[in-house]
C-alpha positions in Angstrom: 44.9 56.5 96.3 47.7 54.0 95.9 49.1 56.3 93.6 49.0 59.3 95.4 50.8 57.1 98.5 53.3 55.9 96.2 53.7 59.7 95.3 53.9 60.9 98.2 56.5 58.4 99.6 58.7 59.4 96.7 58.8 62.9 97.7 59.6 62.5 101.5 62.1 60.2 100.7 63.4 63.2 97.8 63.0 65.6 101.1 65.3 63.8 102.9 68.1 62.9 100.4 68.0 66.6 99.8 68.8 67.3 103.3 70.8 64.5 103.5 72.9 66.3 100.9 72.5 69.2 102.5 73.8 68.6 106.0 77.0 66.5 103.7 77.4 69.9 101.9 77.3 72.1 104.7 79.8 69.6 106.2 82.7 69.8 103.4 82.2 73.7 103.7 82.6 73.5 107.4 85.9 71.3 107.1 86.8 73.5 104.3 86.6 76.7 106.4 88.8 74.6 108.9 91.2 73.9 106.9 91.8 77.8 105.4 94.4 79.0 107.4 93.2 82.2 109.2 94.7 85.4 107.6 96.1 83.8 104.7 98.6 85.6 102.4 99.8 84.8 99.4 103.7 84.1 99.0 104.0 87.7 96.4 102.2 89.9 99.4 105.1 89.2 101.4 108.0 88.5 99.4 109.3 89.1 96.1 112.1 87.4 93.1 115.2 88.6 93.5 116.4 89.9 90.7 112.8 91.5 89.6 113.3 95.4 89.8 113.4 98.6 88.7 116.2 100.7 88.0 116.8 105.1 88.2 117.0 107.1 85.6 118.2 110.3 85.3 119.2 113.2 82.8 119.4 116.7 82.5 117.7 118.6 79.5 116.1 122.0 78.7 112.4 123.1 79.1 111.5 125.7 76.2 108.5 127.4 74.8 107.5 128.7 78.5 105.5 132.4 78.4 107.9 134.3 79.8 108.9 132.2 83.6 111.9 130.3 82.4 115.4 131.1 83.9 117.0 134.0 84.7 119.8 133.8 82.6 121.9 136.0 84.3 121.8 134.3 87.1 122.0 130.6 85.4 125.2 130.3 83.4 124.5 127.1 82.6 120.7 127.3 81.2 122.9 129.9 78.4 125.5 127.9 78.3 123.2 124.7 77.7 121.0 126.3 74.7 124.5 128.1 73.0 125.6 123.5 73.3 122.5 122.6 71.6 122.3 125.1 69.2 126.2 124.0 68.4 124.8 120.4 67.8 122.1 121.5 65.2 124.8 123.6 63.2 124.1 126.9 64.6 127.9 128.4 66.0 127.6 131.5 68.1 130.3 134.0 68.7 131.7 133.8 72.4 130.6 137.1 73.3 127.0 136.9 72.0 126.5 133.7 73.6 126.8 134.8 76.8 124.8 138.0 76.1 121.4 136.0 75.5 118.2 136.4 77.4 116.7 133.4 77.4 112.9 134.1 79.6 111.2 131.0 77.6 113.9 128.4 78.7 114.5 126.5 81.3 116.3 124.3 82.7 115.7 121.0 84.4 116.4 117.2 85.8 114.7 114.4 84.6 113.7 111.2 86.4 112.0 107.7 85.8 111.6 104.3 86.8 112.7 101.5 84.2 110.2 99.0 84.8 111.7 95.1 85.4 111.9 93.8 81.9 111.0 96.7 80.4 111.9 96.2 76.2 113.5 98.8 73.7 110.8 100.7 72.0 108.2 100.6 75.3 107.2 103.9 76.7 107.5 105.1 80.8 106.0 108.3 82.5 108.9 110.8 83.3 108.9 113.0 86.1 110.5 117.3 85.3 111.5 119.4 87.8 113.5 122.4 87.3 116.9 123.1 88.9 116.9 127.4 88.0 115.0 130.1 89.4 112.0 129.4 87.0 109.0 130.2 87.4 106.6 128.2 86.0 106.6 125.2 83.4 103.3 125.5 82.6 103.2 124.7 78.9 106.6 123.9 78.1 108.0 120.8 76.3 111.0 118.8 77.0 113.5 118.8 73.8 115.4 115.5 73.6 117.0 114.2 76.5 119.2 111.1 77.3 118.4 109.6 80.2 121.1 107.4 81.9 121.4 105.2 84.9 124.1 104.3 87.6 126.7 102.8 85.3 126.4 106.1 83.0 125.0 104.1 79.8 122.0 105.7 78.0 118.2 103.3 78.4 116.0 106.0 77.5 115.4 108.7 75.5 112.9 112.1 76.9 111.0 114.4 75.3 107.2 115.5 75.4 105.4 118.4 76.3 105.2 118.9 80.7 102.1 118.8 82.0 101.6 120.3 85.4 98.9 120.2 88.2 98.8 123.5 88.8 98.0 127.5 88.1 99.1 130.9 89.0 98.9 134.6 88.5 100.4 138.3 89.3 99.5 141.5 88.6 99.9 145.1 90.7 102.5 143.2 93.6 99.6 140.2 94.0 100.2 136.8 93.5 98.0 133.4 93.3 99.5 130.3 93.2 97.9 126.7 93.2 100.2 123.5 93.7 103.8 123.4 92.2 104.7 124.8 89.5 108.4 124.6 88.9 107.7 120.9 88.8 105.8 118.2 86.0 104.9 115.1 84.4 105.4 114.0 80.8 102.9 110.6 80.5 104.4 108.3 78.0 107.4 110.8 77.6 110.6 108.3 77.6 111.0 105.8 74.9 113.2 102.7 76.5 116.4 102.2 74.5 118.2 99.3 76.4 117.0 96.4 78.0 118.4 95.8 81.3 119.6 92.6 81.6 117.9 90.1 84.2 119.3 87.3 86.2 116.0 85.3 86.8 116.7 82.6 84.3 120.7 81.7 85.6 121.2 79.0 87.7 119.0 76.1 89.0 116.8 78.5 91.6 115.5 81.3 92.3 115.4 83.5 95.6 112.5 85.1 97.6 113.2 88.4 99.4 111.2 88.6 102.0 109.7 92.4 102.7 110.5 92.3 106.0 113.1 90.5 108.1 111.2 87.5 110.6 112.7 84.1 110.7 109.1 83.1 111.5 108.1 83.8 108.3 111.0 82.6 106.3 110.5 79.2 107.9 106.6 79.4 107.0 107.0 80.6 103.5 109.8 77.3 103.3 107.1 74.9 104.8 104.2 76.0 102.5 106.7 75.4 99.2 107.8 72.2 100.4 104.0 71.1 100.9 103.3 71.9 97.4 106.1 70.4 95.9 108.1 68.3 98.3 110.3 68.0 100.8 113.7 69.8 100.2 112.1 71.9 97.8 112.9 75.3 99.7 115.0 76.3 102.1 115.6 79.2 104.2 118.5 80.9 104.3 118.4 84.0 106.5 115.5 85.7 107.8 115.2 87.4 104.9 115.8 85.0 102.4 114.1 81.4 100.8 116.3 80.1 97.9 113.7 77.7 96.1 114.8 75.2 92.9 112.9 75.7 89.8 112.9 74.7 86.1 115.8 76.0 84.2 113.9 76.6 80.6 112.8 79.7 80.3 109.2 79.0 79.9 108.8 76.6 82.7 110.4 79.0 85.3 107.7 81.7 84.6 104.8 79.0 85.1 106.7 78.2 88.1 107.1 81.4 89.3 103.8 82.2 88.8 102.1 79.3 91.0 104.9 79.9 93.4 103.2 83.2 94.4 100.1 82.0 94.5 100.5 80.0 97.7 98.6 80.9 100.6 100.4 80.9 104.3 99.2 81.7 107.5 100.9 84.9 108.5 103.2 85.2 111.5 102.1 88.0 114.4 104.3 91.0 113.6 107.2 92.0 116.4 105.4 94.6 119.0 106.7 98.0 117.6 105.8 101.3 118.4 106.7 104.1 116.0 106.5 107.4 116.9 107.0 110.7 114.4 108.9 113.6 116.2 108.2 116.1 113.9 104.1 115.5 113.6 103.4 114.0 117.3 101.8 111.3 115.1 102.3 107.9 117.2 101.4 104.2 115.6 100.7 100.8 117.4 100.6 97.9 116.2 98.1 94.8 118.1 100.9 93.2 119.0 102.3 95.6 122.1 101.7 95.3 125.4 102.0 97.2 128.4 102.8 96.0 132.1 101.7 97.5 135.5 103.4 101.1 136.1 102.9 104.3 137.5 103.4 107.3 136.1 103.6 110.9 136.8 103.4 113.9 134.6 103.3 117.5 135.5 103.5 120.7 132.9 105.8 123.6 133.2 104.8 126.8 131.4 107.2 130.0 131.1 105.2 133.1 129.9 107.1 136.1 128.7 105.2 139.0 127.7 107.0 142.5 126.8 105.1 145.7 126.9 106.4 149.2 125.1 106.4 152.2 127.3 106.6 156.0 126.7 108.8 157.7 128.4 107.8 161.6 128.1 110.4 164.8 128.9 108.9 167.7 130.6 107.8 170.4 128.8 110.4 172.4 127.9 113.2 170.4 129.2 115.0 169.8 126.4 114.7 166.3 126.5 113.4 163.6 124.1 111.1 160.7 123.8 112.1 157.5 124.4 110.1 154.3 123.9 111.4 151.3 126.4 110.4 147.9 126.6 108.8 146.4 130.4 109.0 142.4 130.2 107.4 140.3 132.5 108.3 137.2 133.1 105.4 134.5 134.9 106.2 130.8 135.6 103.4 128.4 136.0 103.9 125.0 137.1 101.4 122.1 137.6 101.0 119.3 139.9 102.0 116.4 138.9 99.5 113.1 139.4 100.7 110.1 139.6 98.7 108.0 137.9 98.7 104.1 138.3 98.5 102.1 135.0 97.0 98.7 134.9 98.2 95.5 132.5 97.1 96.5 129.3 97.3 93.1 127.5 96.1 94.1 124.2 95.8 97.4 122.0 92.7 98.5 122.9 93.7 98.1 126.8 96.8 99.5 125.8 95.2 102.9 124.0 92.7 102.5 127.1 94.9 103.2 129.5 97.1 106.2 127.7 94.2 107.9 127.1 93.3 108.0 130.7 96.7 109.8 131.4 95.1 113.1 129.2 98.6 113.6 127.8 98.7 115.8 124.6 100.7 113.8 121.7 103.7 115.6 122.0 103.9 114.3 125.8 103.4 111.1 125.1 106.4 111.0 123.1 108.3 111.4 126.3 105.7 109.1 128.3 106.6 106.1 125.9 109.9 106.2 125.7 110.2 106.7 130.1 107.5 103.6 130.1 109.7 101.9 127.6 112.8 102.1 129.6 111.2 101.5 132.6 110.4 98.1 131.4 107.1 98.1 130.9 106.7 98.3 127.5 106.8 95.1 125.4 107.5 96.9 122.1 110.1 98.3 120.1 110.2 102.3 119.6 111.0 103.5 116.3 111.7 107.1 115.8 110.9 108.5 111.9 
């Protein structure tokens, strides 16, 4: 019995310790949850290091090996001239009168574009886009011959060549034609080889500059505060609403490690500025969560004008020598629906704004004019952006 009592006491003490440890762990987890910032984002998600950017490359070349779907050289003289110049580089010279008579149904003149990534080194492969600049029907099955790709400074940074991949198909026979997707543009995966590296200013100076993706003074201040909290006061300073300057080590390896740790710092994301984006072509309307609506009254009515035309045949009497005449009789109708005055209550949240706008029963095209009128009256606290 004494042994059983001691064993039970040990179990009871262990249970109390486990319960206490569980409460402590739960308290620590709760404390960490309270300390973690709400809607925390990393610096790399809202900013980028200035100087770390891609560069656009472009070039002019020829796609050969097409199945009779190339340029019509009678209408595209530059294709014939390009082929003659290319043959001359290979040691084949055509007489002037023969070069202009070439019928090159299997050749197409194309424009090549590509993005040269940051820190790309000679020998690396990049993808290229190939687009016809003439009247070629299809680039499917063609091969791009060696083409230099130049940057904005006119220097050659890559050399492109390879088989063009076209994500489509087409067929024509007997006057009928069927086509899937676009056939006059394609892509060559890994079709360009980098020949020259672009100098990067990343290692210049004793500081790095962060450029925010969107201009916002509050976000710039919070980025500087998060860096100061991690590295010490004075380590970063916000130069304006989009630029933050940070002191950085001058050694290359140390600076790369520094930027890698800098981009992983988290901060609480500030609420975005109230904005309503309107696409006038499609009638799309997008509102963010900061949009609010004040009380207002809206009257909206529709006016429709319908014009219909009916052909009328005037038939002359028999043996009258007249002619049959076909005329048009137009009918015009105007219908105007009465405008009802809607009282829109104050809407402090996005859900309330959506509910108030849906209550109007207006189409997206009508909402374009209604939102602009509400903004002009001062009841809509948001910036209107038409794209």
